[in-house]
PDB file of N, H, CA, C and O in Angstrom:
ATOM      1  N   MET A   1     -74.366 -29.427  11.378  1.00  0.00           N
ATOM      2  CA  MET A   1     -73.002 -28.941  11.364  1.00  0.00           C
ATOM      3  C   MET A   1     -72.377 -29.174   9.990  1.00  0.00           C
ATOM      4  O   MET A   1     -72.776 -30.073   9.250  1.00  0.00           O
ATOM      5  N   VAL A   2     -71.402 -28.352   9.674  1.00  0.00           N
ATOM      6  H   VAL A   2     -71.078 -27.621  10.275  1.00  0.00           H
ATOM      7  CA  VAL A   2     -70.731 -28.479   8.386  1.00  0.00           C
ATOM      8  C   VAL A   2     -69.619 -29.519   8.438  1.00  0.00           C
ATOM      9  O   VAL A   2     -69.041 -29.788   9.490  1.00  0.00           O
ATOM     10  N   LYS A   3     -69.341 -30.088   7.283  1.00  0.00           N
ATOM     11  H   LYS A   3     -69.811 -29.869   6.428  1.00  0.00           H
ATOM     12  CA  LYS A   3     -68.277 -31.082   7.142  1.00  0.00           C
ATOM     13  C   LYS A   3     -67.429 -30.678   5.944  1.00  0.00           C
ATOM     14  O   LYS A   3     -67.955 -30.342   4.883  1.00  0.00           O
ATOM     15  N   ILE A   4     -66.121 -30.714   6.121  1.00  0.00           N
ATOM     16  H   ILE A   4     -65.693 -30.986   6.983  1.00  0.00           H
ATOM     17  CA  ILE A   4     -65.193 -30.402   5.048  1.00  0.00           C
ATOM     18  C   ILE A   4     -64.856 -31.689   4.298  1.00  0.00           C
ATOM     19  O   ILE A   4     -64.509 -32.696   4.915  1.00  0.00           O
ATOM     20  N   ILE A   5     -64.957 -31.657   2.983  1.00  0.00           N
ATOM     21  H   ILE A   5     -65.239 -30.839   2.482  1.00  0.00           H
ATOM     22  CA  ILE A   5     -64.549 -32.787   2.155  1.00  0.00           C
ATOM     23  C   ILE A   5     -63.082 -32.550   1.814  1.00  0.00           C
ATOM     24  O   ILE A   5     -62.755 -31.787   0.905  1.00  0.00           O
ATOM     25  N   GLU A   6     -62.212 -33.214   2.554  1.00  0.00           N
ATOM     26  H   GLU A   6     -62.478 -33.834   3.293  1.00  0.00           H
ATOM     27  CA  GLU A   6     -60.779 -32.938   2.491  1.00  0.00           C
ATOM     28  C   GLU A   6     -60.191 -33.000   1.098  1.00  0.00           C
ATOM     29  O   GLU A   6     -59.360 -32.164   0.741  1.00  0.00           O
ATOM     30  N   GLY A   7     -60.605 -33.969   0.307  1.00  0.00           N
ATOM     31  H   GLY A   7     -61.280 -34.647   0.597  1.00  0.00           H
ATOM     32  CA  GLY A   7     -60.056 -34.127  -1.038  1.00  0.00           C
ATOM     33  C   GLY A   7     -60.375 -32.976  -1.972  1.00  0.00           C
ATOM     34  O   GLY A   7     -59.672 -32.755  -2.958  1.00  0.00           O
ATOM     35  N   LYS A   8     -61.434 -32.243  -1.664  1.00  0.00           N
ATOM     36  H   LYS A   8     -62.005 -32.423  -0.863  1.00  0.00           H
ATOM     37  CA  LYS A   8     -61.830 -31.109  -2.507  1.00  0.00           C
ATOM     38  C   LYS A   8     -61.298 -29.781  -1.985  1.00  0.00           C
ATOM     39  O   LYS A   8     -61.185 -28.820  -2.745  1.00  0.00           O
ATOM     40  N   CYS A   9     -60.973 -29.719  -0.708  1.00  0.00           N
ATOM     41  H   CYS A   9     -61.065 -30.500  -0.091  1.00  0.00           H
ATOM     42  CA  CYS A   9     -60.523 -28.463  -0.101  1.00  0.00           C
ATOM     43  C   CYS A   9     -59.127 -28.111  -0.589  1.00  0.00           C
ATOM     44  O   CYS A   9     -58.200 -28.913  -0.477  1.00  0.00           O
ATOM     45  N   GLU A  10     -58.986 -26.908  -1.130  1.00  0.00           N
ATOM     46  H   GLU A  10     -59.739 -26.257  -1.220  1.00  0.00           H
ATOM     47  CA  GLU A  10     -57.685 -26.437  -1.611  1.00  0.00           C
ATOM     48  C   GLU A  10     -57.054 -25.417  -0.669  1.00  0.00           C
ATOM     49  O   GLU A  10     -55.995 -24.863  -0.965  1.00  0.00           O
ATOM     50  N   GLY A  11     -57.709 -25.170   0.468  1.00  0.00           N
ATOM     51  H   GLY A  11     -58.569 -25.619   0.708  1.00  0.00           H
ATOM     52  CA  GLY A  11     -57.131 -24.286   1.475  1.00  0.00           C
ATOM     53  C   GLY A  11     -57.142 -22.814   1.120  1.00  0.00           C
ATOM     54  O   GLY A  11     -56.272 -22.065   1.565  1.00  0.00           O
ATOM     55  N   CYS A  12     -58.106 -22.387   0.331  1.00  0.00           N
ATOM     56  H   CYS A  12     -58.813 -22.995  -0.030  1.00  0.00           H
ATOM     57  CA  CYS A  12     -58.155 -20.980  -0.092  1.00  0.00           C
ATOM     58  C   CYS A  12     -58.570 -20.042   1.039  1.00  0.00           C
ATOM     59  O   CYS A  12     -58.232 -18.859   1.018  1.00  0.00           O
ATOM     60  N   GLY A  13     -59.303 -20.564   2.027  1.00  0.00           N
ATOM     61  H   GLY A  13     -59.578 -21.525   2.044  1.00  0.00           H
ATOM     62  CA  GLY A  13     -59.701 -19.766   3.177  1.00  0.00           C
ATOM     63  C   GLY A  13     -60.945 -18.922   2.994  1.00  0.00           C
ATOM     64  O   GLY A  13     -61.327 -18.182   3.901  1.00  0.00           O
ATOM     65  N   VAL A  14     -61.584 -19.017   1.841  1.00  0.00           N
ATOM     66  H   VAL A  14     -61.275 -19.618   1.105  1.00  0.00           H
ATOM     67  CA  VAL A  14     -62.785 -18.220   1.584  1.00  0.00           C
ATOM     68  C   VAL A  14     -63.893 -18.576   2.575  1.00  0.00           C
ATOM     69  O   VAL A  14     -64.601 -17.691   3.056  1.00  0.00           O
ATOM     70  N   CYS A  15     -64.045 -19.847   2.877  1.00  0.00           N
ATOM     71  H   CYS A  15     -63.470 -20.565   2.486  1.00  0.00           H
ATOM     72  CA  CYS A  15     -65.082 -20.287   3.810  1.00  0.00           C
ATOM     73  C   CYS A  15     -64.824 -19.753   5.217  1.00  0.00           C
ATOM     74  O   CYS A  15     -65.758 -19.386   5.930  1.00  0.00           O
ATOM     75  N   VAL A  16     -63.565 -19.712   5.606  1.00  0.00           N
ATOM     76  H   VAL A  16     -62.807 -20.010   5.027  1.00  0.00           H
ATOM     77  CA  VAL A  16     -63.196 -19.210   6.933  1.00  0.00           C
ATOM     78  C   VAL A  16     -63.627 -17.758   7.070  1.00  0.00           C
ATOM     79  O   VAL A  16     -64.193 -17.361   8.089  1.00  0.00           O
ATOM     80  N   LYS A  17     -63.355 -16.972   6.038  1.00  0.00           N
ATOM     81  H   LYS A  17     -62.895 -17.295   5.211  1.00  0.00           H
ATOM     82  CA  LYS A  17     -63.737 -15.562   6.051  1.00  0.00           C
ATOM     83  C   LYS A  17     -65.249 -15.377   5.973  1.00  0.00           C
ATOM     84  O   LYS A  17     -65.791 -14.426   6.535  1.00  0.00           O
ATOM     85  N   ALA A  18     -65.927 -16.285   5.277  1.00  0.00           N
ATOM     86  H   ALA A  18     -65.487 -17.058   4.821  1.00  0.00           H
ATOM     87  CA  ALA A  18     -67.372 -16.159   5.073  1.00  0.00           C
ATOM     88  C   ALA A  18     -68.186 -16.524   6.313  1.00  0.00           C
ATOM     89  O   ALA A  18     -69.299 -16.027   6.488  1.00  0.00           O
ATOM     90  N   CYS A  19     -67.648 -17.379   7.169  1.00  0.00           N
ATOM     91  H   CYS A  19     -66.744 -17.783   7.027  1.00  0.00           H
ATOM     92  CA  CYS A  19     -68.402 -17.843   8.340  1.00  0.00           C
ATOM     93  C   CYS A  19     -68.510 -16.742   9.389  1.00  0.00           C
ATOM     94  O   CYS A  19     -67.496 -16.299   9.926  1.00  0.00           O
ATOM     95  N   PRO A  20     -69.726 -16.299   9.683  1.00  0.00           N
ATOM     96  CA  PRO A  20     -69.901 -15.231  10.674  1.00  0.00           C
ATOM     97  C   PRO A  20     -69.786 -15.717  12.125  1.00  0.00           C
ATOM     98  O   PRO A  20     -69.835 -14.912  13.055  1.00  0.00           O
ATOM     99  N   PHE A  21     -69.636 -17.020  12.316  1.00  0.00           N
ATOM    100  H   PHE A  21     -69.597 -17.674  11.561  1.00  0.00           H
ATOM    101  CA  PHE A  21     -69.636 -17.577  13.667  1.00  0.00           C
ATOM    102  C   PHE A  21     -68.301 -18.178  14.095  1.00  0.00           C
ATOM    103  O   PHE A  21     -68.206 -18.752  15.180  1.00  0.00           O
ATOM    104  N   GLY A  22     -67.265 -18.055  13.262  1.00  0.00           N
ATOM    105  H   GLY A  22     -67.342 -17.589  12.380  1.00  0.00           H
ATOM    106  CA  GLY A  22     -65.940 -18.533  13.636  1.00  0.00           C
ATOM    107  C   GLY A  22     -65.824 -20.034  13.778  1.00  0.00           C
ATOM    108  O   GLY A  22     -65.054 -20.528  14.602  1.00  0.00           O
ATOM    109  N   VAL A  23     -66.592 -20.767  12.974  1.00  0.00           N
ATOM    110  H   VAL A  23     -67.217 -20.366  12.305  1.00  0.00           H
ATOM    111  CA  VAL A  23     -66.602 -22.219  13.066  1.00  0.00           C
ATOM    112  C   VAL A  23     -65.355 -22.851  12.446  1.00  0.00           C
ATOM    113  O   VAL A  23     -64.879 -23.887  12.909  1.00  0.00           O
ATOM    114  N   LEU A  24     -64.837 -22.219  11.400  1.00  0.00           N
ATOM    115  H   LEU A  24     -65.224 -21.377  11.024  1.00  0.00           H
ATOM    116  CA  LEU A  24     -63.751 -22.803  10.613  1.00  0.00           C
ATOM    117  C   LEU A  24     -62.429 -22.070  10.804  1.00  0.00           C
ATOM    118  O   LEU A  24     -62.395 -20.876  11.103  1.00  0.00           O
ATOM    119  N   GLU A  25     -61.341 -22.816  10.624  1.00  0.00           N
ATOM    120  H   GLU A  25     -61.369 -23.786  10.381  1.00  0.00           H
ATOM    121  CA  GLU A  25     -59.998 -22.239  10.589  1.00  0.00           C
ATOM    122  C   GLU A  25     -59.189 -23.002   9.554  1.00  0.00           C
ATOM    123  O   GLU A  25     -59.491 -24.154   9.242  1.00  0.00           O
ATOM    124  N   LEU A  26     -58.164 -22.355   9.027  1.00  0.00           N
ATOM    125  H   LEU A  26     -57.919 -21.419   9.281  1.00  0.00           H
ATOM    126  CA  LEU A  26     -57.221 -23.050   8.157  1.00  0.00           C
ATOM    127  C   LEU A  26     -56.125 -23.654   9.035  1.00  0.00           C
ATOM    128  O   LEU A  26     -55.463 -22.952   9.799  1.00  0.00           O
ATOM    129  N   ILE A  27     -55.951 -24.954   8.912  1.00  0.00           N
ATOM    130  H   ILE A  27     -56.488 -25.525   8.292  1.00  0.00           H
ATOM    131  CA  ILE A  27     -54.912 -25.657   9.656  1.00  0.00           C
ATOM    132  C   ILE A  27     -54.172 -26.548   8.666  1.00  0.00           C
ATOM    133  O   ILE A  27     -54.775 -27.377   7.985  1.00  0.00           O
ATOM    134  N   ASN A  28     -52.866 -26.366   8.597  1.00  0.00           N
ATOM    135  H   ASN A  28     -52.375 -25.693   9.150  1.00  0.00           H
ATOM    136  CA  ASN A  28     -52.037 -27.132   7.659  1.00  0.00           C
ATOM    137  C   ASN A  28     -52.580 -27.068   6.229  1.00  0.00           C
ATOM    138  O   ASN A  28     -52.572 -28.063   5.505  1.00  0.00           O
ATOM    139  N   GLY A  29     -53.051 -25.885   5.838  1.00  0.00           N
ATOM    140  H   GLY A  29     -53.058 -25.076   6.426  1.00  0.00           H
ATOM    141  CA  GLY A  29     -53.484 -25.675   4.463  1.00  0.00           C
ATOM    142  C   GLY A  29     -54.842 -26.228   4.101  1.00  0.00           C
ATOM    143  O   GLY A  29     -55.160 -26.335   2.917  1.00  0.00           O
ATOM    144  N   LYS A  30     -55.657 -26.583   5.087  1.00  0.00           N
ATOM    145  H   LYS A  30     -55.398 -26.495   6.049  1.00  0.00           H
ATOM    146  CA  LYS A  30     -57.008 -27.098   4.839  1.00  0.00           C
ATOM    147  C   LYS A  30     -57.976 -26.464   5.824  1.00  0.00           C
ATOM    148  O   LYS A  30     -57.606 -26.135   6.951  1.00  0.00           O
ATOM    149  N   ALA A  31     -59.224 -26.295   5.388  1.00  0.00           N
ATOM    150  H   ALA A  31     -59.525 -26.562   4.473  1.00  0.00           H
ATOM    151  CA  ALA A  31     -60.260 -25.805   6.289  1.00  0.00           C
ATOM    152  C   ALA A  31     -60.612 -26.913   7.273  1.00  0.00           C
ATOM    153  O   ALA A  31     -60.726 -28.081   6.901  1.00  0.00           O
ATOM    154  N   VAL A  32     -60.781 -26.528   8.529  1.00  0.00           N
ATOM    155  H   VAL A  32     -60.689 -25.580   8.831  1.00  0.00           H
ATOM    156  CA  VAL A  32     -61.102 -27.481   9.590  1.00  0.00           C
ATOM    157  C   VAL A  32     -62.208 -26.889  10.454  1.00  0.00           C
ATOM    158  O   VAL A  32     -62.194 -25.700  10.770  1.00  0.00           O
ATOM    159  N   VAL A  33     -63.164 -27.732  10.832  1.00  0.00           N
ATOM    160  H   VAL A  33     -63.175 -28.698  10.576  1.00  0.00           H
ATOM    161  CA  VAL A  33     -64.228 -27.316  11.749  1.00  0.00           C
ATOM    162  C   VAL A  33     -63.636 -27.339  13.155  1.00  0.00           C
ATOM    163  O   VAL A  33     -63.399 -28.411  13.711  1.00  0.00           O
ATOM    164  N   VAL A  34     -63.397 -26.162  13.733  1.00  0.00           N
ATOM    165  H   VAL A  34     -63.590 -25.291  13.281  1.00  0.00           H
ATOM    166  CA  VAL A  34     -62.765 -26.102  15.050  1.00  0.00           C
ATOM    167  C   VAL A  34     -63.755 -25.740  16.166  1.00  0.00           C
ATOM    168  O   VAL A  34     -63.503 -26.025  17.337  1.00  0.00           O
ATOM    169  N   HIS A  35     -64.863 -25.122  15.806  1.00  0.00           N
ATOM    170  H   HIS A  35     -65.068 -24.891  14.855  1.00  0.00           H
ATOM    171  CA  HIS A  35     -65.873 -24.761  16.804  1.00  0.00           C
ATOM    172  C   HIS A  35     -67.261 -25.182  16.311  1.00  0.00           C
ATOM    173  O   HIS A  35     -68.090 -24.332  15.987  1.00  0.00           O
ATOM    174  N   PRO A  36     -67.513 -26.500  16.255  1.00  0.00           N
ATOM    175  CA  PRO A  36     -68.796 -26.979  15.745  1.00  0.00           C
ATOM    176  C   PRO A  36     -69.983 -26.484  16.560  1.00  0.00           C
ATOM    177  O   PRO A  36     -71.091 -26.349  16.039  1.00  0.00           O
ATOM    178  N   GLU A  37     -69.749 -26.215  17.831  1.00  0.00           N
ATOM    179  H   GLU A  37     -68.849 -26.325  18.254  1.00  0.00           H
ATOM    180  CA  GLU A  37     -70.836 -25.740  18.697  1.00  0.00           C
ATOM    181  C   GLU A  37     -71.350 -24.363  18.281  1.00  0.00           C
ATOM    182  O   GLU A  37     -72.454 -23.973  18.662  1.00  0.00           O
ATOM    183  N   ASN A  38     -70.557 -23.624  17.503  1.00  0.00           N
ATOM    184  H   ASN A  38     -69.660 -23.940  17.194  1.00  0.00           H
ATOM    185  CA  ASN A  38     -70.966 -22.290  17.044  1.00  0.00           C
ATOM    186  C   ASN A  38     -71.743 -22.321  15.733  1.00  0.00           C
ATOM    187  O   ASN A  38     -72.322 -21.308  15.342  1.00  0.00           O
ATOM    188  N   CYS A  39     -71.769 -23.464  15.045  1.00  0.00           N
ATOM    189  H   CYS A  39     -71.299 -24.287  15.362  1.00  0.00           H
ATOM    190  CA  CYS A  39     -72.407 -23.557  13.734  1.00  0.00           C
ATOM    191  C   CYS A  39     -73.920 -23.367  13.862  1.00  0.00           C
ATOM    192  O   CYS A  39     -74.584 -24.024  14.662  1.00  0.00           O
ATOM    193  N   ARG A  40     -74.438 -22.450  13.051  1.00  0.00           N
ATOM    194  H   ARG A  40     -73.898 -21.916  12.400  1.00  0.00           H
ATOM    195  CA  ARG A  40     -75.883 -22.168  13.031  1.00  0.00           C
ATOM    196  C   ARG A  40     -76.534 -22.640  11.742  1.00  0.00           C
ATOM    197  O   ARG A  40     -77.689 -22.321  11.463  1.00  0.00           O
ATOM    198  N   LYS A  41     -75.771 -23.414  10.948  1.00  0.00           N
ATOM    199  H   LYS A  41     -74.832 -23.673  11.175  1.00  0.00           H
ATOM    200  CA  LYS A  41     -76.270 -23.981   9.691  1.00  0.00           C
ATOM    201  C   LYS A  41     -76.811 -22.905   8.752  1.00  0.00           C
ATOM    202  O   LYS A  41     -77.822 -23.106   8.080  1.00  0.00           O
ATOM    203  N   CYS A  42     -76.129 -21.765   8.714  1.00  0.00           N
ATOM    204  H   CYS A  42     -75.307 -21.602   9.260  1.00  0.00           H
ATOM    205  CA  CYS A  42     -76.582 -20.664   7.858  1.00  0.00           C
ATOM    206  C   CYS A  42     -76.219 -20.879   6.394  1.00  0.00           C
ATOM    207  O   CYS A  42     -76.845 -20.297   5.508  1.00  0.00           O
ATOM    208  N   GLY A  43     -75.200 -21.721   6.131  1.00  0.00           N
ATOM    209  H   GLY A  43     -74.691 -22.193   6.850  1.00  0.00           H
ATOM    210  CA  GLY A  43     -74.808 -22.031   4.768  1.00  0.00           C
ATOM    211  C   GLY A  43     -73.858 -21.035   4.118  1.00  0.00           C
ATOM    212  O   GLY A  43     -73.536 -21.176   2.938  1.00  0.00           O
ATOM    213  N   ALA A  44     -73.404 -20.034   4.861  1.00  0.00           N
ATOM    214  H   ALA A  44     -73.665 -19.920   5.819  1.00  0.00           H
ATOM    215  CA  ALA A  44     -72.501 -19.029   4.283  1.00  0.00           C
ATOM    216  C   ALA A  44     -71.220 -19.667   3.758  1.00  0.00           C
ATOM    217  O   ALA A  44     -70.743 -19.299   2.685  1.00  0.00           O
ATOM    218  N   CYS A  45     -70.668 -20.600   4.487  1.00  0.00           N
ATOM    219  H   CYS A  45     -71.056 -20.899   5.359  1.00  0.00           H
ATOM    220  CA  CYS A  45     -69.424 -21.254   4.063  1.00  0.00           C
ATOM    221  C   CYS A  45     -69.642 -22.101   2.810  1.00  0.00           C
ATOM    222  O   CYS A  45     -68.794 -22.137   1.919  1.00  0.00           O
ATOM    223  N   ILE A  46     -70.779 -22.775   2.753  1.00  0.00           N
ATOM    224  H   ILE A  46     -71.468 -22.745   3.477  1.00  0.00           H
ATOM    225  CA  ILE A  46     -71.097 -23.620   1.598  1.00  0.00           C
ATOM    226  C   ILE A  46     -71.229 -22.771   0.344  1.00  0.00           C
ATOM    227  O   ILE A  46     -70.695 -23.122  -0.708  1.00  0.00           O
ATOM    228  N   ARG A  47     -71.937 -21.656   0.453  1.00  0.00           N
ATOM    229  H   ARG A  47     -72.370 -21.370   1.307  1.00  0.00           H
ATOM    230  CA  ARG A  47     -72.104 -20.753  -0.689  1.00  0.00           C
ATOM    231  C   ARG A  47     -70.781 -20.133  -1.123  1.00  0.00           C
ATOM    232  O   ARG A  47     -70.574 -19.878  -2.309  1.00  0.00           O
ATOM    233  N   ALA A  48     -69.892 -19.891  -0.175  1.00  0.00           N
ATOM    234  H   ALA A  48     -70.060 -20.099   0.789  1.00  0.00           H
ATOM    235  CA  ALA A  48     -68.626 -19.224  -0.478  1.00  0.00           C
ATOM    236  C   ALA A  48     -67.591 -20.158  -1.099  1.00  0.00           C
ATOM    237  O   ALA A  48     -66.725 -19.698  -1.843  1.00  0.00           O
ATOM    238  N   CYS A  49     -67.657 -21.437  -0.818  1.00  0.00           N
ATOM    239  H   CYS A  49     -68.360 -21.811  -0.214  1.00  0.00           H
ATOM    240  CA  CYS A  49     -66.612 -22.376  -1.254  1.00  0.00           C
ATOM    241  C   CYS A  49     -66.622 -22.563  -2.776  1.00  0.00           C
ATOM    242  O   CYS A  49     -67.609 -23.037  -3.340  1.00  0.00           O
ATOM    243  N   PRO A  50     -65.523 -22.191  -3.433  1.00  0.00           N
ATOM    244  CA  PRO A  50     -65.465 -22.329  -4.887  1.00  0.00           C
ATOM    245  C   PRO A  50     -65.268 -23.773  -5.363  1.00  0.00           C
ATOM    246  O   PRO A  50     -65.397 -24.061  -6.552  1.00  0.00           O
ATOM    247  N   ASN A  51     -64.956 -24.672  -4.436  1.00  0.00           N
ATOM    248  H   ASN A  51     -64.850 -24.439  -3.469  1.00  0.00           H
ATOM    249  CA  ASN A  51     -64.666 -26.071  -4.804  1.00  0.00           C
ATOM    250  C   ASN A  51     -65.734 -27.064  -4.355  1.00  0.00           C
ATOM    251  O   ASN A  51     -65.557 -28.275  -4.488  1.00  0.00           O
ATOM    252  N   ASN A  52     -66.842 -26.550  -3.821  1.00  0.00           N
ATOM    253  H   ASN A  52     -66.985 -25.566  -3.713  1.00  0.00           H
ATOM    254  CA  ASN A  52     -67.899 -27.434  -3.307  1.00  0.00           C
ATOM    255  C   ASN A  52     -67.343 -28.452  -2.327  1.00  0.00           C
ATOM    256  O   ASN A  52     -67.694 -29.632  -2.371  1.00  0.00           O
ATOM    257  N   ALA A  53     -66.475 -27.985  -1.446  1.00  0.00           N
ATOM    258  H   ALA A  53     -66.190 -27.027  -1.411  1.00  0.00           H
ATOM    259  CA  ALA A  53     -65.793 -28.868  -0.504  1.00  0.00           C
ATOM    260  C   ALA A  53     -66.443 -28.908   0.864  1.00  0.00           C
ATOM    261  O   ALA A  53     -65.872 -29.458   1.807  1.00  0.00           O
ATOM    262  N   ILE A  54     -67.646 -28.324   0.987  1.00  0.00           N
ATOM    263  H   ILE A  54     -68.110 -27.878   0.222  1.00  0.00           H
ATOM    264  CA  ILE A  54     -68.318 -28.287   2.289  1.00  0.00           C
ATOM    265  C   ILE A  54     -69.738 -28.787   2.121  1.00  0.00           C
ATOM    266  O   ILE A  54     -70.438 -28.413   1.180  1.00  0.00           O
ATOM    267  N   GLU A  55     -70.153 -29.639   3.049  1.00  0.00           N
ATOM    268  H   GLU A  55     -69.583 -29.942   3.814  1.00  0.00           H
ATOM    269  CA  GLU A  55     -71.538 -30.096   3.056  1.00  0.00           C
ATOM    270  C   GLU A  55     -72.114 -29.941   4.457  1.00  0.00           C
ATOM    271  O   GLU A  55     -71.383 -29.830   5.442  1.00  0.00           O
ATOM    272  N   MET A  56     -73.422 -29.937   4.520  1.00  0.00           N
ATOM    273  H   MET A  56     -74.016 -30.028   3.721  1.00  0.00           H
ATOM    274  CA  MET A  56     -74.112 -29.799   5.795  1.00  0.00           C
ATOM    275  C   MET A  56     -74.420 -31.176   6.348  1.00  0.00           C
ATOM    276  O   MET A  56     -75.004 -32.015   5.663  1.00  0.00           O
ATOM    277  N   GLY A  57     -74.021 -31.405   7.605  1.00  0.00           N
ATOM    278  H   GLY A  57     -73.546 -30.723   8.162  1.00  0.00           H
ATOM    279  CA  GLY A  57     -74.294 -32.675   8.257  1.00  0.00           C
ATOM    280  C   GLY A  57     -75.623 -32.657   8.969  1.00  0.00           C
ATOM    281  O   GLY A  57     -76.326 -31.646   8.957  1.00  0.00           O
ATOM    282  N   GLY A  58     -75.970 -33.751   9.582  1.00  0.00           N
ATOM    283  H   GLY A  58     -75.399 -34.572   9.592  1.00  0.00           H
ATOM    284  CA  GLY A  58     -77.267 -33.901  10.229  1.00  0.00           C
ATOM    285  C   GLY A  58     -77.396 -33.223  11.572  1.00  0.00           C
ATOM    286  O   GLY A  58     -78.464 -32.690  11.873  1.00  0.00           O
ATOM    287  N   ASN A  59     -76.362 -33.215  12.395  1.00  0.00           N
ATOM    288  H   ASN A  59     -75.494 -33.648  12.151  1.00  0.00           H
ATOM    289  CA  ASN A  59     -76.491 -32.691  13.750  1.00  0.00           C
ATOM    290  C   ASN A  59     -76.404 -31.222  13.732  1.00  0.00           C
ATOM    291  O   ASN A  59     -76.491 -30.586  14.782  1.00  0.00           O
TER     292      ASN A  59
END
């Protein structure tokens, strides 16, 4: 599953748009993992993030 590094996230929303599975949403100006069960570890959000604010977790 993906993890947002809050200090790096600037809330641009690019990752939200890039995720084909609806895992992320912008909440209070930051990307948040709202549907972790939908994550397929495709890496689209990681590639899209201009701030390197997303990493892939173990589960």
